C-alpha positions in Angstrom: 10.8 -9.0 -21.4 7.4 -10.2 -24.3 5.3 -8.2 -23.2 5.4 -5.1 -25.0 5.3 -1.7 -23.4 3.3 -1.1 -20.3 2.0 1.9 -18.7 2.5 2.7 -14.5 0.7 5.4 -13.0 1.6 6.4 -10.1 -0.8 8.9 -7.9 1.7 9.8 -4.8 0.6 9.0 -1.9 -2.5 6.8 -3.1 -1.8 4.0 -5.5 -0.5 3.0 -8.2 -1.6 0.6 -10.9 -0.9 -0.5 -14.9 -3.6 1.0 -17.3 -4.6 0.5 -20.9 -3.9 4.5 -21.9 -1.9 7.6 -21.4 -4.1 9.7 -20.1 -3.9 13.4 -19.9 -0.6 14.9 -21.0 1.4 18.0 -20.1 3.0 19.6 -23.2 6.5 20.0 -21.4 7.5 17.6 -18.0 8.2 20.1 -15.3 9.2 20.1 -12.0 10.5 16.5 -10.5 8.5 14.6 -13.6 11.4 16.9 -15.8 14.2 15.6 -13.5 13.2 11.8 -13.6 13.3 11.6 -17.0 16.3 13.0 -17.3 17.9 10.1 -15.5 15.3 7.2 -16.5 14.4 8.1 -20.0 16.9 5.5 -21.6 16.6 3.8 -18.1 15.5 -0.1 -17.8 13.0 -1.5 -14.8 14.0 -4.7 -13.5 11.8 -4.6 -10.8 9.0 -3.7 -8.7 8.7 -4.5 -5.3 6.9 -3.9 -2.2 9.2 -3.3 0.9 7.7 -6.4 3.2 4.0 -4.9 4.2 5.6 -1.3 4.3 3.7 0.9 2.4 6.8 1.8 0.2 7.0 0.8 -3.3 10.6 0.2 -4.8 11.5 0.5 -8.6 14.6 -1.1 -9.2 16.6 0.8 -12.5 19.3 0.0 -14.2 20.3 2.9 -15.7 23.6 4.4 -18.1 24.9 6.1 -14.5 24.1 2.3 -12.7 21.6 1.3 -10.9 19.0 3.5 -9.1 15.7 3.0 -7.5 13.2 5.4 -7.0 11.2 4.7 -3.6 7.1 5.7 -3.6 5.9 5.9 -0.4 1.9 5.7 0.4 1.4 6.8 3.8 0.5 10.2 5.2 1.1 12.8 1.6 3.1 10.5 0.3 6.7 11.1 -1.6 9.1 10.0 -4.1 12.5 9.1 -3.4 15.3 8.7 -6.1 18.5 6.9 -4.9 21.7 5.7 -5.9 23.0 2.3 -5.8 23.9 3.0 -2.6 20.5 4.3 -1.3 21.8 7.7 -1.1 18.9 10.0 -2.1 19.6 11.9 -5.6 16.5 14.0 -5.1 13.5 13.5 -3.2 9.8 15.1 -4.5 9.5 16.7 -1.1 11.9 17.2 2.0 11.2 16.2 5.1 13.2 15.9 8.1 11.2 14.8 11.8 13.5 13.1 14.5 14.1 9.9 13.7 14.1 10.0 10.2 15.3 12.9 7.3 14.4 12.4 3.6 16.6 15.1 1.7 19.4 15.3 -0.5 22.8 13.3 0.4 21.0 11.8 3.1 20.5 7.6 3.5 16.9 6.2 2.5 15.9 4.9 5.7 12.0 4.1 5.7 10.0 3.3 8.6 9.4 -0.4 9.7 6.9 -1.7 11.9 7.2 -4.2 14.9 6.1 -7.1 12.1 5.7 -8.0 8.8 2.1 -8.7 8.4 3.1 -11.1 5.0 5.4 -13.1 7.5 3.8 -13.1 10.5 4.5 -15.8 12.9 1.8 -16.2 16.3 4.8 -15.0 18.4 5.3 -11.3 17.4 1.6 -11.1 16.8 0.7 -12.1 20.5 3.5 -9.7 21.3 2.2 -6.9 19.3 -1.8 -7.7 20.8 -0.1 -7.9 24.3 2.3 -5.1 24.5 -0.3 -2.6 22.3 -1.1 0.9 23.3 -3.9 1.3 21.4 -6.9 1.6 23.0 -9.0 0.2 20.5 -8.5 -3.4 19.0 -9.4 -2.0 15.4 -6.5 0.9 15.4 -4.1 -1.5 17.0 -4.9 -4.0 13.9 -5.2 -0.5 11.7 -1.6 0.8 12.7 0.5 -1.1 14.8 -0.1 -4.3 12.1 -0.3 -2.4 9.3 -3.4 -3.3 8.1 -4.9 0.0 7.3 -8.9 0.5 9.0 -10.6 -1.2 6.0 -8.9 -4.6 6.2 -9.1 -4.2 10.4 -12.3 -3.7 10.6 -12.6 -7.2 8.4 -10.4 -9.0 10.4 -12.5 -8.6 13.5 -15.7 -9.3 11.4 -14.4 -12.4 10.5 -13.1 -13.3 13.4 -16.4 -12.0 15.2 -14.6 -10.0 17.8 -15.8 -6.6 18.8 -13.7 -3.9 17.3 -13.7 -1.3 19.6 -13.1 -3.6 22.1 -9.7 -3.0 24.5 -6.7 -5.5 23.1 -6.6 -5.7 27.0 -9.7 -7.8 27.2 -9.3 -10.4 24.6 -9.5 -13.9 25.7 -7.0 -16.0 24.5 -9.8 -17.4 22.1 -10.5 -13.9 20.4 -6.4 -13.8 19.8 -6.4 -16.9 18.1 -9.5 -16.4 15.8 -8.3 -13.1 15.2 -4.7 -14.4 14.3 -6.0 -17.2 11.6 -9.3 -14.4 10.3 -5.5 -12.3 9.5 -3.5 -15.1 7.6 -6.8 -15.8 5.9 -6.8 -12.0 4.7 -3.5 -11.8 3.8 -3.5 -14.9 1.7 -7.2 -14.3 0.3 -7.0 -14.6 -3.8 -7.6 -11.2 -6.0 -10.7 -11.3 -7.3 -11.1 -7.4 -7.7 -14.3 -5.8 -6.6 -16.2 -2.3 -7.2 -18.3 -1.6 -4.3 -20.7 1.1 -4.9 -23.1 2.7 -3.2 -27.1 2.5 -3.6 -26.8 6.2 -6.2 -24.3 4.6 -7.8 -21.1 6.1 -6.7 -17.8 4.7 -6.0 -16.9 3.4 -2.4 -14.1 1.8 -2.9 -12.1 -1.0 -5.1 -10.9 -3.8 -3.3 -8.6 -7.1 -4.6 -11.3 -8.8 -3.0 -14.5 -8.8 -1.8 -15.0 -7.9 2.0 -17.6 -9.2 4.1 -18.3 -5.9 6.0 -19.5 -4.4 2.6 -21.5 -7.4 1.8 -23.1 -7.0 5.4 -24.3 -3.1 4.6 -27.6 -3.3 3.2 -27.7 -0.4 -0.4 -24.0 -1.5 -1.5 -24.0 -3.4 -4.9 -20.6 -5.3 -5.4 -19.2 -5.5 -8.8 -16.7 -8.3 -10.2 -14.3 -7.1 -11.9 -11.8 -8.8 -14.7 -8.7 -7.2 -13.2 -7.8 -4.8 -9.9 -5.4 -3.2 -12.2 -8.6 -2.6 -14.8 -10.9 -1.7 -12.4 -9.0 1.5 -11.5 -8.2 2.2 -14.7 -11.3 2.1 -15.9 -12.3 4.6 -13.0 -9.2 6.8 -12.3 -7.2 7.7 -15.8 -8.6 10.9 -17.1 
């Protein structure tokens, strides 16, 4: 309220960001986008929420038919799942069936949950994860089981001065504690977005704050940005 019209661009499975321009638009909305317009054309977006520290964003709508949620998944190839007020799936972008999870019309939407919430990490849960991991390297444990992803898992190891490929069972108590502190610093880091460029000027990545692993690499140029959204907008919006 009071901010005027906002444009949110969603690249399923990759990212979402606020954009200042519409970019290229099709003459007619087809398929899933057409379906969503039918139900959300006059809806009010009430909230945008990340589900704990999972790579899932929920867009909460108030529509003429009642409350609706569009879940956007950003893992594997990604997906979009449109649900009613009880999280019963009205329509998914892609139907998926696994042994422990089903994404299809009429099913209850249930998202896969990690053992711990990275944004509400307590020492007990963290210690248990490290002690019981089946991963053979620390960086893989942090990336997949803690949900940090590869780049931030490497950043945590670098800041804690712990070898990223060490077997978790070989960590000392001191290293485990240093790593816990480094993870919490990263999670609470203030957003000061940067674009990281290769020596040829090509874009390597965009991060919400400068990573020490990039600063330590020769040949990379780190360019500050006014906003995180603006960095993506300037590069990715056609």
